[in-house]
mmCIF file of the N, C-alpha and C atoms, coordinates in Angstrom:
data_MODEL
# 
_entry.id   MODEL 
# 
loop_
_atom_site.group_PDB 
_atom_site.id 
_atom_site.type_symbol 
_atom_site.label_atom_id 
_atom_site.label_alt_id 
_atom_site.label_comp_id 
_atom_site.label_asym_id 
_atom_site.label_entity_id 
_atom_site.label_seq_id 
_atom_site.pdbx_PDB_ins_code 
_atom_site.Cartn_x 
_atom_site.Cartn_y 
_atom_site.Cartn_z 
_atom_site.occupancy 
_atom_site.B_iso_or_equiv 
_atom_site.pdbx_formal_charge 
_atom_site.auth_seq_id 
_atom_site.auth_comp_id 
_atom_site.auth_asym_id 
_atom_site.auth_atom_id 
_atom_site.pdbx_PDB_model_num 
ATOM 1   N N  . UNK A 1 1  ? 174.673 76.975 130.983 1.00 0.00 ? 1  UNK A N  1 
ATOM 2   C CA . UNK A 1 1  ? 173.413 76.319 131.255 1.00 0.00 ? 1  UNK A CA 1 
ATOM 3   C C  . UNK A 1 1  ? 173.637 74.964 131.917 1.00 0.00 ? 1  UNK A C  1 
ATOM 4   N N  . UNK A 1 2  ? 174.333 74.053 131.275 1.00 0.00 ? 2  UNK A N  1 
ATOM 5   C CA . UNK A 1 2  ? 174.609 72.771 131.909 1.00 0.00 ? 2  UNK A CA 1 
ATOM 6   C C  . UNK A 1 2  ? 173.536 71.738 131.620 1.00 0.00 ? 2  UNK A C  1 
ATOM 7   N N  . UNK A 1 3  ? 173.740 70.584 132.199 1.00 0.00 ? 3  UNK A N  1 
ATOM 8   C CA . UNK A 1 3  ? 172.799 69.489 131.980 1.00 0.00 ? 3  UNK A CA 1 
ATOM 9   C C  . UNK A 1 3  ? 171.716 69.502 133.057 1.00 0.00 ? 3  UNK A C  1 
ATOM 10  N N  . UNK A 1 4  ? 170.556 68.955 132.743 1.00 0.00 ? 4  UNK A N  1 
ATOM 11  C CA . UNK A 1 4  ? 169.504 68.878 133.767 1.00 0.00 ? 4  UNK A CA 1 
ATOM 12  C C  . UNK A 1 4  ? 169.841 67.823 134.822 1.00 0.00 ? 4  UNK A C  1 
ATOM 13  N N  . UNK A 1 5  ? 169.259 67.951 135.963 1.00 0.00 ? 5  UNK A N  1 
ATOM 14  C CA . UNK A 1 5  ? 169.486 67.006 137.052 1.00 0.00 ? 5  UNK A CA 1 
ATOM 15  C C  . UNK A 1 5  ? 168.943 65.635 136.668 1.00 0.00 ? 5  UNK A C  1 
ATOM 16  N N  . UNK A 1 6  ? 169.682 64.587 137.000 1.00 0.00 ? 6  UNK A N  1 
ATOM 17  C CA . UNK A 1 6  ? 169.236 63.228 136.697 1.00 0.00 ? 6  UNK A CA 1 
ATOM 18  C C  . UNK A 1 6  ? 168.771 62.501 137.941 1.00 0.00 ? 6  UNK A C  1 
ATOM 19  N N  . UNK A 1 7  ? 169.175 62.963 139.076 1.00 0.00 ? 7  UNK A N  1 
ATOM 20  C CA . UNK A 1 7  ? 168.839 62.367 140.341 1.00 0.00 ? 7  UNK A CA 1 
ATOM 21  C C  . UNK A 1 7  ? 167.552 62.987 140.889 1.00 0.00 ? 7  UNK A C  1 
ATOM 22  N N  . UNK A 1 8  ? 166.658 62.194 141.484 1.00 0.00 ? 8  UNK A N  1 
ATOM 23  C CA . UNK A 1 8  ? 165.473 62.799 142.112 1.00 0.00 ? 8  UNK A CA 1 
ATOM 24  C C  . UNK A 1 8  ? 165.879 63.641 143.327 1.00 0.00 ? 8  UNK A C  1 
ATOM 25  N N  . UNK A 1 9  ? 165.119 64.684 143.597 1.00 0.00 ? 9  UNK A N  1 
ATOM 26  C CA . UNK A 1 9  ? 165.443 65.551 144.725 1.00 0.00 ? 9  UNK A CA 1 
ATOM 27  C C  . UNK A 1 9  ? 165.117 64.860 146.043 1.00 0.00 ? 9  UNK A C  1 
ATOM 28  N N  . UNK A 1 10 ? 165.867 65.196 147.084 1.00 0.00 ? 10 UNK A N  1 
ATOM 29  C CA . UNK A 1 10 ? 165.627 64.638 148.411 1.00 0.00 ? 10 UNK A CA 1 
ATOM 30  C C  . UNK A 1 10 ? 164.539 65.452 149.089 1.00 0.00 ? 10 UNK A C  1 
ATOM 31  N N  . UNK A 1 11 ? 163.617 64.760 149.726 1.00 0.00 ? 11 UNK A N  1 
ATOM 32  C CA . UNK A 1 11 ? 162.513 65.431 150.409 1.00 0.00 ? 11 UNK A CA 1 
ATOM 33  C C  . UNK A 1 11 ? 162.858 65.632 151.880 1.00 0.00 ? 11 UNK A C  1 
ATOM 34  N N  . UNK A 1 12 ? 162.495 66.805 152.400 1.00 0.00 ? 12 UNK A N  1 
ATOM 35  C CA . UNK A 1 12 ? 162.659 67.071 153.826 1.00 0.00 ? 12 UNK A CA 1 
ATOM 36  C C  . UNK A 1 12 ? 161.629 66.265 154.610 1.00 0.00 ? 12 UNK A C  1 
ATOM 37  N N  . UNK A 1 13 ? 161.900 66.030 155.886 1.00 0.00 ? 13 UNK A N  1 
ATOM 38  C CA . UNK A 1 13 ? 160.906 65.404 156.757 1.00 0.00 ? 13 UNK A CA 1 
ATOM 39  C C  . UNK A 1 13 ? 159.821 66.423 157.048 1.00 0.00 ? 13 UNK A C  1 
ATOM 40  N N  . UNK A 1 14 ? 158.579 66.032 156.843 1.00 0.00 ? 14 UNK A N  1 
ATOM 41  C CA . UNK A 1 14 ? 157.449 66.926 157.063 1.00 0.00 ? 14 UNK A CA 1 
ATOM 42  C C  . UNK A 1 14 ? 156.253 66.470 156.250 1.00 0.00 ? 14 UNK A C  1 
ATOM 43  N N  . UNK A 1 15 ? 155.356 67.384 155.975 1.00 0.00 ? 15 UNK A N  1 
ATOM 44  C CA . UNK A 1 15 ? 154.105 67.073 155.287 1.00 0.00 ? 15 UNK A CA 1 
ATOM 45  C C  . UNK A 1 15 ? 154.083 67.752 153.920 1.00 0.00 ? 15 UNK A C  1 
ATOM 46  N N  . UNK A 1 16 ? 153.521 67.059 152.932 1.00 0.00 ? 16 UNK A N  1 
ATOM 47  C CA . UNK A 1 16 ? 153.486 67.567 151.566 1.00 0.00 ? 16 UNK A CA 1 
ATOM 48  C C  . UNK A 1 16 ? 152.077 67.498 151.000 1.00 0.00 ? 16 UNK A C  1 
ATOM 49  N N  . UNK A 1 17 ? 151.740 68.520 150.203 1.00 0.00 ? 17 UNK A N  1 
ATOM 50  C CA . UNK A 1 17 ? 150.530 68.503 149.392 1.00 0.00 ? 17 UNK A CA 1 
ATOM 51  C C  . UNK A 1 17 ? 150.934 68.857 147.967 1.00 0.00 ? 17 UNK A C  1 
ATOM 52  N N  . UNK A 1 18 ? 150.105 68.489 147.023 1.00 0.00 ? 18 UNK A N  1 
ATOM 53  C CA . UNK A 1 18 ? 150.357 68.846 145.631 1.00 0.00 ? 18 UNK A CA 1 
ATOM 54  C C  . UNK A 1 18 ? 149.187 69.680 145.135 1.00 0.00 ? 18 UNK A C  1 
ATOM 55  N N  . UNK A 1 19 ? 149.475 70.828 144.558 1.00 0.00 ? 19 UNK A N  1 
ATOM 56  C CA . UNK A 1 19 ? 148.472 71.759 144.054 1.00 0.00 ? 19 UNK A CA 1 
ATOM 57  C C  . UNK A 1 19 ? 148.461 71.656 142.536 1.00 0.00 ? 19 UNK A C  1 
ATOM 58  N N  . UNK A 1 20 ? 147.268 71.417 141.958 1.00 0.00 ? 20 UNK A N  1 
ATOM 59  C CA . UNK A 1 20 ? 147.139 71.321 140.508 1.00 0.00 ? 20 UNK A CA 1 
ATOM 60  C C  . UNK A 1 20 ? 145.995 72.208 140.035 1.00 0.00 ? 20 UNK A C  1 
ATOM 61  N N  . UNK A 1 21 ? 146.128 72.719 138.815 1.00 0.00 ? 21 UNK A N  1 
ATOM 62  C CA . UNK A 1 21 ? 144.980 73.356 138.183 1.00 0.00 ? 21 UNK A CA 1 
ATOM 63  C C  . UNK A 1 21 ? 143.985 72.266 137.848 1.00 0.00 ? 21 UNK A C  1 
ATOM 64  N N  . UNK A 1 22 ? 142.710 72.590 137.836 1.00 0.00 ? 22 UNK A N  1 
ATOM 65  C CA . UNK A 1 22 ? 141.694 71.582 137.570 1.00 0.00 ? 22 UNK A CA 1 
ATOM 66  C C  . UNK A 1 22 ? 141.886 71.009 136.170 1.00 0.00 ? 22 UNK A C  1 
ATOM 67  N N  . UNK A 1 23 ? 141.999 69.684 136.086 1.00 0.00 ? 23 UNK A N  1 
ATOM 68  C CA . UNK A 1 23 ? 142.179 69.013 134.812 1.00 0.00 ? 23 UNK A CA 1 
ATOM 69  C C  . UNK A 1 23 ? 143.630 68.723 134.441 1.00 0.00 ? 23 UNK A C  1 
ATOM 70  N N  . UNK A 1 24 ? 144.591 69.269 135.163 1.00 0.00 ? 24 UNK A N  1 
ATOM 71  C CA . UNK A 1 24 ? 146.000 69.023 134.858 1.00 0.00 ? 24 UNK A CA 1 
ATOM 72  C C  . UNK A 1 24 ? 146.456 67.684 135.429 1.00 0.00 ? 24 UNK A C  1 
ATOM 73  N N  . UNK A 1 25 ? 147.551 67.160 134.858 1.00 0.00 ? 25 UNK A N  1 
ATOM 74  C CA . UNK A 1 25 ? 148.085 65.879 135.310 1.00 0.00 ? 25 UNK A CA 1 
ATOM 75  C C  . UNK A 1 25 ? 149.245 66.033 136.275 1.00 0.00 ? 25 UNK A C  1 
ATOM 76  N N  . UNK A 1 26 ? 149.859 67.192 136.335 1.00 0.00 ? 26 UNK A N  1 
ATOM 77  C CA . UNK A 1 26 ? 150.964 67.404 137.263 1.00 0.00 ? 26 UNK A CA 1 
ATOM 78  C C  . UNK A 1 26 ? 150.781 68.746 137.949 1.00 0.00 ? 26 UNK A C  1 
ATOM 79  N N  . UNK A 1 27 ? 151.478 68.922 139.057 1.00 0.00 ? 27 UNK A N  1 
ATOM 80  C CA . UNK A 1 27 ? 151.336 70.159 139.813 1.00 0.00 ? 27 UNK A CA 1 
ATOM 81  C C  . UNK A 1 27 ? 152.595 70.505 140.565 1.00 0.00 ? 27 UNK A C  1 
ATOM 82  N N  . UNK A 1 28 ? 152.430 71.299 141.611 1.00 0.00 ? 28 UNK A N  1 
ATOM 83  C CA . UNK A 1 28 ? 153.541 71.791 142.414 1.00 0.00 ? 28 UNK A CA 1 
ATOM 84  C C  . UNK A 1 28 ? 153.412 71.212 143.820 1.00 0.00 ? 28 UNK A C  1 
ATOM 85  N N  . UNK A 1 29 ? 154.510 70.636 144.334 1.00 0.00 ? 29 UNK A N  1 
ATOM 86  C CA . UNK A 1 29 ? 154.519 70.120 145.699 1.00 0.00 ? 29 UNK A CA 1 
ATOM 87  C C  . UNK A 1 29 ? 154.806 71.262 146.660 1.00 0.00 ? 29 UNK A C  1 
ATOM 88  N N  . UNK A 1 30 ? 154.044 71.303 147.744 1.00 0.00 ? 30 UNK A N  1 
ATOM 89  C CA . UNK A 1 30 ? 154.225 72.328 148.767 1.00 0.00 ? 30 UNK A CA 1 
ATOM 90  C C  . UNK A 1 30 ? 154.563 71.631 150.078 1.00 0.00 ? 30 UNK A C  1 
ATOM 91  N N  . UNK A 1 31 ? 155.652 72.077 150.696 1.00 0.00 ? 31 UNK A N  1 
ATOM 92  C CA . UNK A 1 31 ? 156.151 71.493 151.940 1.00 0.00 ? 31 UNK A CA 1 
ATOM 93  C C  . UNK A 1 31 ? 155.612 72.271 153.136 1.00 0.00 ? 31 UNK A C  1 
ATOM 94  N N  . UNK A 1 32 ? 155.251 71.538 154.185 1.00 0.00 ? 32 UNK A N  1 
ATOM 95  C CA . UNK A 1 32 ? 154.865 72.137 155.470 1.00 0.00 ? 32 UNK A CA 1 
ATOM 96  C C  . UNK A 1 32 ? 155.562 71.355 156.575 1.00 0.00 ? 32 UNK A C  1 
ATOM 97  N N  . UNK A 1 33 ? 156.056 72.061 157.560 1.00 0.00 ? 33 UNK A N  1 
ATOM 98  C CA . UNK A 1 33 ? 156.785 71.410 158.652 1.00 0.00 ? 33 UNK A CA 1 
ATOM 99  C C  . UNK A 1 33 ? 155.842 70.656 159.594 1.00 0.00 ? 33 UNK A C  1 
ATOM 100 N N  . UNK A 1 34 ? 154.637 71.186 159.799 1.00 0.00 ? 34 UNK A N  1 
ATOM 101 C CA . UNK A 1 34 ? 153.693 70.558 160.729 1.00 0.00 ? 34 UNK A CA 1 
ATOM 102 C C  . UNK A 1 34 ? 152.374 70.263 160.031 1.00 0.00 ? 34 UNK A C  1 
ATOM 103 N N  . UNK A 1 35 ? 151.587 69.418 160.648 1.00 0.00 ? 35 UNK A N  1 
ATOM 104 C CA . UNK A 1 35 ? 150.282 69.062 160.082 1.00 0.00 ? 35 UNK A CA 1 
ATOM 105 C C  . UNK A 1 35 ? 149.339 70.270 160.080 1.00 0.00 ? 35 UNK A C  1 
ATOM 106 N N  . UNK A 1 36 ? 149.429 71.126 161.095 1.00 0.00 ? 36 UNK A N  1 
ATOM 107 C CA . UNK A 1 36 ? 148.603 72.325 161.165 1.00 0.00 ? 36 UNK A CA 1 
ATOM 108 C C  . UNK A 1 36 ? 148.901 73.265 160.000 1.00 0.00 ? 36 UNK A C  1 
ATOM 109 N N  . UNK A 1 37 ? 150.174 73.455 159.675 1.00 0.00 ? 37 UNK A N  1 
ATOM 110 C CA . UNK A 1 37 ? 150.544 74.295 158.542 1.00 0.00 ? 37 UNK A CA 1 
ATOM 111 C C  . UNK A 1 37 ? 150.032 73.696 157.235 1.00 0.00 ? 37 UNK A C  1 
ATOM 112 N N  . UNK A 1 38 ? 150.074 72.367 157.114 1.00 0.00 ? 38 UNK A N  1 
ATOM 113 C CA . UNK A 1 38 ? 149.562 71.701 155.921 1.00 0.00 ? 38 UNK A CA 1 
ATOM 114 C C  . UNK A 1 38 ? 148.060 71.957 155.770 1.00 0.00 ? 38 UNK A C  1 
ATOM 115 N N  . UNK A 1 39 ? 147.317 71.867 156.857 1.00 0.00 ? 39 UNK A N  1 
ATOM 116 C CA . UNK A 1 39 ? 145.876 72.088 156.811 1.00 0.00 ? 39 UNK A CA 1 
ATOM 117 C C  . UNK A 1 39 ? 145.548 73.536 156.434 1.00 0.00 ? 39 UNK A C  1 
ATOM 118 N N  . UNK A 1 40 ? 146.349 74.489 156.889 1.00 0.00 ? 40 UNK A N  1 
ATOM 119 C CA . UNK A 1 40 ? 146.153 75.893 156.508 1.00 0.00 ? 40 UNK A CA 1 
ATOM 120 C C  . UNK A 1 40 ? 146.380 76.081 155.013 1.00 0.00 ? 40 UNK A C  1 
ATOM 121 N N  . UNK A 1 41 ? 147.410 75.445 154.471 1.00 0.00 ? 41 UNK A N  1 
ATOM 122 C CA . UNK A 1 41 ? 147.695 75.542 153.037 1.00 0.00 ? 41 UNK A CA 1 
ATOM 123 C C  . UNK A 1 41 ? 146.573 74.908 152.227 1.00 0.00 ? 41 UNK A C  1 
ATOM 124 N N  . UNK A 1 42 ? 146.017 73.813 152.701 1.00 0.00 ? 42 UNK A N  1 
ATOM 125 C CA . UNK A 1 42 ? 144.890 73.166 152.008 1.00 0.00 ? 42 UNK A CA 1 
ATOM 126 C C  . UNK A 1 42 ? 143.708 74.120 151.940 1.00 0.00 ? 42 UNK A C  1 
ATOM 127 N N  . UNK A 1 43 ? 143.372 74.754 153.066 1.00 0.00 ? 43 UNK A N  1 
ATOM 128 C CA . UNK A 1 43 ? 142.245 75.697 153.082 1.00 0.00 ? 43 UNK A CA 1 
ATOM 129 C C  . UNK A 1 43 ? 142.477 76.880 152.157 1.00 0.00 ? 43 UNK A C  1 
ATOM 130 N N  . UNK A 1 44 ? 143.725 77.298 152.000 1.00 0.00 ? 44 UNK A N  1 
ATOM 131 C CA . UNK A 1 44 ? 144.033 78.442 151.159 1.00 0.00 ? 44 UNK A CA 1 
ATOM 132 C C  . UNK A 1 44 ? 143.821 78.121 149.673 1.00 0.00 ? 44 UNK A C  1 
ATOM 133 N N  . UNK A 1 45 ? 144.114 76.907 149.244 1.00 0.00 ? 45 UNK A N  1 
ATOM 134 C CA . UNK A 1 45 ? 144.068 76.555 147.829 1.00 0.00 ? 45 UNK A CA 1 
ATOM 135 C C  . UNK A 1 45 ? 142.838 75.766 147.394 1.00 0.00 ? 45 UNK A C  1 
ATOM 136 N N  . UNK A 1 46 ? 142.027 75.252 148.329 1.00 0.00 ? 46 UNK A N  1 
ATOM 137 C CA . UNK A 1 46 ? 140.978 74.305 147.965 1.00 0.00 ? 46 UNK A CA 1 
ATOM 138 C C  . UNK A 1 46 ? 139.877 74.885 147.072 1.00 0.00 ? 46 UNK A C  1 
ATOM 139 N N  . UNK A 1 47 ? 139.652 76.173 147.083 1.00 0.00 ? 47 UNK A N  1 
ATOM 140 C CA . UNK A 1 47 ? 138.583 76.748 146.268 1.00 0.00 ? 47 UNK A CA 1 
ATOM 141 C C  . UNK A 1 47 ? 138.924 76.825 144.797 1.00 0.00 ? 47 UNK A C  1 
ATOM 142 N N  . UNK A 1 48 ? 140.180 77.131 144.466 1.00 0.00 ? 48 UNK A N  1 
ATOM 143 C CA . UNK A 1 48 ? 140.535 77.373 143.076 1.00 0.00 ? 48 UNK A CA 1 
ATOM 144 C C  . UNK A 1 48 ? 141.373 76.265 142.440 1.00 0.00 ? 48 UNK A C  1 
ATOM 145 N N  . UNK A 1 49 ? 141.892 75.344 143.221 1.00 0.00 ? 49 UNK A N  1 
ATOM 146 C CA . UNK A 1 49 ? 142.786 74.300 142.705 1.00 0.00 ? 49 UNK A CA 1 
ATOM 147 C C  . UNK A 1 49 ? 142.353 72.927 143.199 1.00 0.00 ? 49 UNK A C  1 
ATOM 148 N N  . UNK A 1 50 ? 142.907 71.889 142.558 1.00 0.00 ? 50 UNK A N  1 
ATOM 149 C CA . UNK A 1 50 ? 142.769 70.540 143.085 1.00 0.00 ? 50 UNK A CA 1 
ATOM 150 C C  . UNK A 1 50 ? 143.920 70.325 144.053 1.00 0.00 ? 50 UNK A C  1 
ATOM 151 N N  . UNK A 1 51 ? 143.618 69.811 145.233 1.00 0.00 ? 51 UNK A N  1 
ATOM 152 C CA . UNK A 1 51 ? 144.632 69.606 146.261 1.00 0.00 ? 51 UNK A CA 1 
ATOM 153 C C  . UNK A 1 51 ? 144.756 68.106 146.529 1.00 0.00 ? 51 UNK A C  1 
ATOM 154 N N  . UNK A 1 52 ? 145.953 67.565 146.319 1.00 0.00 ? 52 UNK A N  1 
ATOM 155 C CA . UNK A 1 52 ? 146.248 66.179 146.625 1.00 0.00 ? 52 UNK A CA 1 
ATOM 156 C C  . UNK A 1 52 ? 147.116 66.151 147.872 1.00 0.00 ? 52 UNK A C  1 
ATOM 157 N N  . UNK A 1 53 ? 146.700 65.370 148.856 1.00 0.00 ? 53 UNK A N  1 
ATOM 158 C CA . UNK A 1 53 ? 147.463 65.236 150.085 1.00 0.00 ? 53 UNK A CA 1 
ATOM 159 C C  . UNK A 1 53 ? 148.434 64.080 149.882 1.00 0.00 ? 53 UNK A C  1 
ATOM 160 N N  . UNK A 1 54 ? 149.724 64.403 149.813 1.00 0.00 ? 54 UNK A N  1 
ATOM 161 C CA . UNK A 1 54 ? 150.747 63.377 149.630 1.00 0.00 ? 54 UNK A CA 1 
ATOM 162 C C  . UNK A 1 54 ? 151.123 62.727 150.949 1.00 0.00 ? 54 UNK A C  1 
ATOM 163 N N  . UNK A 1 55 ? 150.948 63.448 152.046 1.00 0.00 ? 55 UNK A N  1 
ATOM 164 C CA . UNK A 1 55 ? 151.173 62.882 153.367 1.00 0.00 ? 55 UNK A CA 1 
ATOM 165 C C  . UNK A 1 55 ? 152.505 63.259 153.974 1.00 0.00 ? 55 UNK A C  1 
ATOM 166 N N  . UNK A 1 56 ? 152.908 62.462 154.957 1.00 0.00 ? 56 UNK A N  1 
ATOM 167 C CA . UNK A 1 56 ? 154.123 62.737 155.715 1.00 0.00 ? 56 UNK A CA 1 
ATOM 168 C C  . UNK A 1 56 ? 155.321 62.046 155.064 1.00 0.00 ? 56 UNK A C  1 
ATOM 169 N N  . UNK A 1 57 ? 156.415 62.766 155.001 1.00 0.00 ? 57 UNK A N  1 
ATOM 170 C CA . UNK A 1 57 ? 157.667 62.235 154.467 1.00 0.00 ? 57 UNK A CA 1 
ATOM 171 C C  . UNK A 1 57 ? 158.648 62.024 155.620 1.00 0.00 ? 57 UNK A C  1 
ATOM 172 N N  . UNK A 1 58 ? 159.199 60.821 155.707 1.00 0.00 ? 58 UNK A N  1 
ATOM 173 C CA . UNK A 1 58 ? 160.203 60.488 156.717 1.00 0.00 ? 58 UNK A CA 1 
ATOM 174 C C  . UNK A 1 58 ? 161.383 59.854 155.992 1.00 0.00 ? 58 UNK A C  1 
ATOM 175 N N  . UNK A 1 59 ? 162.575 60.408 156.195 1.00 0.00 ? 59 UNK A N  1 
ATOM 176 C CA . UNK A 1 59 ? 163.800 59.932 155.547 1.00 0.00 ? 59 UNK A CA 1 
ATOM 177 C C  . UNK A 1 59 ? 163.674 59.902 154.025 1.00 0.00 ? 59 UNK A C  1 
ATOM 178 N N  . UNK A 1 60 ? 162.994 60.888 153.471 1.00 0.00 ? 60 UNK A N  1 
ATOM 179 C CA . UNK A 1 60 ? 162.894 61.016 152.020 1.00 0.00 ? 60 UNK A CA 1 
ATOM 180 C C  . UNK A 1 60 ? 161.833 60.154 151.362 1.00 0.00 ? 60 UNK A C  1 
ATOM 181 N N  . UNK A 1 61 ? 161.036 59.417 152.141 1.00 0.00 ? 61 UNK A N  1 
ATOM 182 C CA . UNK A 1 61 ? 159.991 58.555 151.580 1.00 0.00 ? 61 UNK A CA 1 
ATOM 183 C C  . UNK A 1 61 ? 158.668 58.853 152.272 1.00 0.00 ? 61 UNK A C  1 
ATOM 184 N N  . UNK A 1 62 ? 157.571 58.709 151.517 1.00 0.00 ? 62 UNK A N  1 
ATOM 185 C CA . UNK A 1 62 ? 156.253 58.961 152.076 1.00 0.00 ? 62 UNK A CA 1 
ATOM 186 C C  . UNK A 1 62 ? 155.798 57.767 152.901 1.00 0.00 ? 62 UNK A C  1 
ATOM 187 N N  . UNK A 1 63 ? 155.156 58.049 154.034 1.00 0.00 ? 63 UNK A N  1 
ATOM 188 C CA . UNK A 1 63 ? 154.648 56.996 154.913 1.00 0.00 ? 63 UNK A CA 1 
ATOM 189 C C  . UNK A 1 63 ? 153.501 56.263 154.219 1.00 0.00 ? 63 UNK A C  1 
ATOM 190 N N  . UNK A 1 64 ? 152.561 57.013 153.632 1.00 0.00 ? 64 UNK A N  1 
ATOM 191 C CA . UNK A 1 64 ? 151.454 56.442 152.871 1.00 0.00 ? 64 UNK A CA 1 
ATOM 192 C C  . UNK A 1 64 ? 151.786 56.630 151.399 1.00 0.00 ? 64 UNK A C  1 
ATOM 193 N N  . UNK A 1 65 ? 151.757 55.558 150.618 1.00 0.00 ? 65 UNK A N  1 
ATOM 194 C CA . UNK A 1 65 ? 152.224 55.600 149.233 1.00 0.00 ? 65 UNK A CA 1 
ATOM 195 C C  . UNK A 1 65 ? 151.260 56.310 148.279 1.00 0.00 ? 65 UNK A C  1 
ATOM 196 N N  . UNK A 1 66 ? 149.957 56.196 148.495 1.00 0.00 ? 66 UNK A N  1 
ATOM 197 C CA . UNK A 1 66 ? 148.966 56.743 147.561 1.00 0.00 ? 66 UNK A CA 1 
ATOM 198 C C  . UNK A 1 66 ? 148.522 58.142 147.959 1.00 0.00 ? 66 UNK A C  1 
ATOM 199 N N  . UNK A 1 67 ? 148.594 59.115 147.041 1.00 0.00 ? 67 UNK A N  1 
ATOM 200 C CA . UNK A 1 67 ? 148.060 60.456 147.338 1.00 0.00 ? 67 UNK A CA 1 
ATOM 201 C C  . UNK A 1 67 ? 146.532 60.430 147.391 1.00 0.00 ? 67 UNK A C  1 
ATOM 202 N N  . UNK A 1 68 ? 145.963 61.323 148.194 1.00 0.00 ? 68 UNK A N  1 
ATOM 203 C CA . UNK A 1 68 ? 144.513 61.396 148.383 1.00 0.00 ? 68 UNK A CA 1 
ATOM 204 C C  . UNK A 1 68 ? 144.016 62.742 147.901 1.00 0.00 ? 68 UNK A C  1 
ATOM 205 N N  . UNK A 1 69 ? 142.983 62.739 147.051 1.00 0.00 ? 69 UNK A N  1 
ATOM 206 C CA . UNK A 1 69 ? 142.389 63.992 146.577 1.00 0.00 ? 69 UNK A CA 1 
ATOM 207 C C  . UNK A 1 69 ? 141.571 64.583 147.710 1.00 0.00 ? 69 UNK A C  1 
ATOM 208 N N  . UNK A 1 70 ? 141.855 65.842 148.058 1.00 0.00 ? 70 UNK A N  1 
ATOM 209 C CA . UNK A 1 70 ? 141.122 66.540 149.110 1.00 0.00 ? 70 UNK A CA 1 
ATOM 210 C C  . UNK A 1 70 ? 139.839 67.105 148.515 1.00 0.00 ? 70 UNK A C  1 
ATOM 211 N N  . UNK A 1 71 ? 138.717 66.838 149.170 1.00 0.00 ? 71 UNK A N  1 
ATOM 212 C CA . UNK A 1 71 ? 137.448 67.416 148.736 1.00 0.00 ? 71 UNK A CA 1 
ATOM 213 C C  . UNK A 1 71 ? 137.031 68.460 149.748 1.00 0.00 ? 71 UNK A C  1 
ATOM 214 N N  . UNK A 1 72 ? 136.571 69.609 149.260 1.00 0.00 ? 72 UNK A N  1 
ATOM 215 C CA . UNK A 1 72 ? 136.162 70.704 150.142 1.00 0.00 ? 72 UNK A CA 1 
ATOM 216 C C  . UNK A 1 72 ? 134.948 70.279 150.956 1.00 0.00 ? 72 UNK A C  1 
ATOM 217 N N  . UNK A 1 73 ? 135.006 70.506 152.276 1.00 0.00 ? 73 UNK A N  1 
ATOM 218 C CA . UNK A 1 73 ? 133.870 70.154 153.130 1.00 0.00 ? 73 UNK A CA 1 
ATOM 219 C C  . UNK A 1 73 ? 133.350 71.353 153.850 1.00 0.00 ? 73 UNK A C  1 
# 
């Protein structure tokens, strides 16, 4: 089994969203290479889940620090 990882994982360059069940405090990060792919993933999950837009990651860090809750329009 071994020990759990102590180091945070490195993020690829691209766009990230976080999918959560309604009312949960944590979720799953989903990576997309392009902004268009990110928007498609948002449309796929927006009806049944809460979608937080984490934004673009460059060199392992997010360009915008605060995640934004996506509201269905």
